[in-house]
C-alpha positions in Angstrom: 127.3 -110.2 254.4 130.9 -110.5 253.9 131.3 -109.6 250.2 132.2 -105.7 250.5 129.5 -103.6 249.1 131.5 -102.4 244.7 131.1 -103.1 241.6 132.4 -106.4 240.3 133.4 -107.3 236.8 133.5 -111.2 236.5 133.9 -113.8 234.0 134.8 -117.0 233.1 138.1 -116.7 235.2 135.7 -116.0 238.9 133.4 -119.1 239.1 131.5 -121.7 236.2 128.8 -121.4 235.0 126.8 -124.4 234.1 123.8 -125.8 231.9 123.0 -129.7 233.1 120.6 -131.5 230.4 118.7 -134.9 230.6 117.1 -136.7 227.8 113.4 -138.1 227.7 111.5 -139.5 225.0 111.8 -144.3 224.1 115.5 -143.9 222.7 116.7 -141.6 226.0 119.1 -144.2 226.6 121.2 -144.0 223.6 122.0 -140.7 224.4 123.9 -138.5 226.4 123.2 -136.1 229.9 125.1 -133.7 229.5 126.7 -130.6 231.4 127.6 -127.8 229.4 130.0 -124.8 230.6 129.4 -121.1 229.5 133.6 -120.7 228.5 132.9 -117.2 227.1 130.2 -115.1 229.6 130.4 -111.9 232.0 128.7 -110.3 234.3 128.7 -107.2 236.9 127.2 -107.8 240.8 126.3 -103.9 241.9 126.6 -104.7 245.7 125.1 -102.7 248.7 123.4 -102.4 251.8 121.1 -103.5 251.9 120.8 -106.8 250.0 117.4 -105.7 248.5 119.4 -102.5 247.0 122.3 -105.5 244.8 121.9 -105.7 241.3 123.2 -107.3 238.5 123.4 -108.8 235.1 125.1 -111.2 233.1 125.9 -112.0 228.8 126.7 -115.4 227.9 128.0 -116.4 224.2 125.3 -119.0 223.5 129.5 -119.8 221.1 130.9 -121.1 224.0 129.5 -123.4 225.2 131.2 -126.1 225.7 129.8 -130.3 226.7 132.4 -130.9 229.9 131.0 -134.1 230.4 128.3 -137.0 229.1 127.0 -139.3 231.7 124.5 -141.8 230.3 123.7 -143.5 226.7 125.1 -146.9 224.8 128.8 -145.6 223.9 130.9 -142.8 225.7 130.7 -139.4 224.3 133.4 -138.7 221.7 135.4 -135.8 221.0 132.9 -135.6 217.2 129.9 -136.1 219.6 130.9 -132.1 221.1 131.8 -130.9 217.9 128.0 -132.1 216.9 126.4 -131.4 220.2 128.5 -127.5 219.6 126.8 -126.7 216.0 123.5 -128.3 217.1 123.2 -125.6 220.0 124.2 -123.0 217.8 121.6 -124.0 215.5 118.6 -124.9 218.4 119.2 -121.4 220.4 119.5 -119.3 216.6 123.2 -118.3 217.7 123.6 -116.1 214.8 121.2 -113.7 214.6 121.0 -114.3 219.4 124.3 -114.8 219.8 123.5 -113.9 223.1 122.0 -115.0 226.4 121.1 -112.6 229.1 119.9 -112.3 232.3 119.4 -108.7 233.8 118.1 -108.9 238.0 115.4 -107.1 238.5 114.3 -107.8 242.2 116.5 -109.1 245.5 114.5 -110.6 248.0 118.1 -111.3 250.5 115.2 -113.3 252.8 114.1 -115.7 250.4 117.5 -116.4 248.8 116.1 -114.7 245.7 116.8 -112.9 242.6 113.8 -111.9 240.0 114.9 -111.4 237.3 114.3 -111.2 233.4 116.1 -113.1 231.4 116.6 -113.1 227.1 116.7 -116.3 224.6 116.9 -115.7 221.4 115.5 -112.3 221.3 112.1 -113.3 224.1 112.0 -111.9 228.0 110.6 -113.7 230.5 110.4 -113.2 234.2 112.4 -116.2 236.3 113.2 -115.9 239.9 117.1 -117.9 240.8 117.9 -118.7 243.9 121.1 -117.0 245.1 123.2 -117.1 248.6 126.5 -115.2 249.8 128.6 -117.7 251.8 131.6 -116.1 252.5 133.0 -114.9 249.2 131.2 -116.8 247.2 127.5 -116.3 245.4 126.0 -119.6 244.8 123.1 -120.5 242.8 121.1 -121.6 240.1 117.1 -121.7 238.4 115.2 -124.2 236.5 115.1 -122.8 232.3 111.8 -125.1 230.3 112.9 -124.5 227.3 110.5 -124.3 225.2 108.6 -121.0 228.2 111.1 -118.8 225.1 110.5 -120.9 222.0 113.1 -123.3 222.3 112.6 -126.3 220.6 114.7 -129.2 222.1 117.0 -130.9 220.7 115.8 -134.3 219.2 117.1 -137.3 216.9 116.2 -140.7 215.4 112.3 -138.8 214.2 111.9 -137.7 218.2 112.3 -141.2 219.6 115.8 -139.9 221.2 115.1 -135.4 222.3 115.8 -133.3 225.1 114.9 -132.9 227.7 112.6 -129.7 228.4 114.3 -128.7 231.9 117.3 -127.1 231.6 118.9 -126.7 235.0 121.6 -124.0 235.3 123.9 -123.0 237.8 126.7 -121.5 239.4 129.6 -120.6 241.6 130.9 -117.8 241.5 133.5 -115.9 243.6 133.7 -112.2 244.4 136.3 -110.9 245.7 137.4 -108.0 243.3 135.6 -105.2 243.9 137.2 -101.9 241.5 
C-alpha cells in the first residue's frame, strides 16, 4: 500500500466522478451518449492497514450533475441541450425530494479489488460491488448501475422511440494525498 493510513476528505478538486450513459430504442440515432460529471460531491475515505479495515462514504448532489460531452446523435450537443438534460436529470432523479445520491462502504476485498457497499438513489438503498484499485496515491474504479433497480425510470422521448439505456457506467479517479 502506498497511501498512508488516515482520513481523507475529498471533493471535486481531488479527482473526477463520471457517469456515462448510452441510448436505446428505434430513435437512438437522434440522441447522444453522454458523459456527465458530478461537480458537487464529497467523500471521506478512512484508510487502514490492512486495507480490509478501511471504509468510505461518498455523497453526490444531484443538482451538481453536469453534461460534459455528448457523442453520436444527428447534430452536435448544444448549450440548450445541456440545460434541458440537466433539467431532465433533476426530474428523473426527483432531486426536489431526494437531493443526494450516497454510497457507504460495508466491506473491502483488497485481493479482489472490490468495495461492497450500499448505494442510495431516490431514497432506495441497494447493495453494490465497486471495482477499485489503489495505484500510487490514486484510487480508481467504477461500477455499472441499472437505474430501474432503484426505481428510476430511464429518460425517454419521442413516445419512447428514443430512450436512455438502463445501464449507467460510473467511473472515478481520485487522488488520496492529503491525510488529515
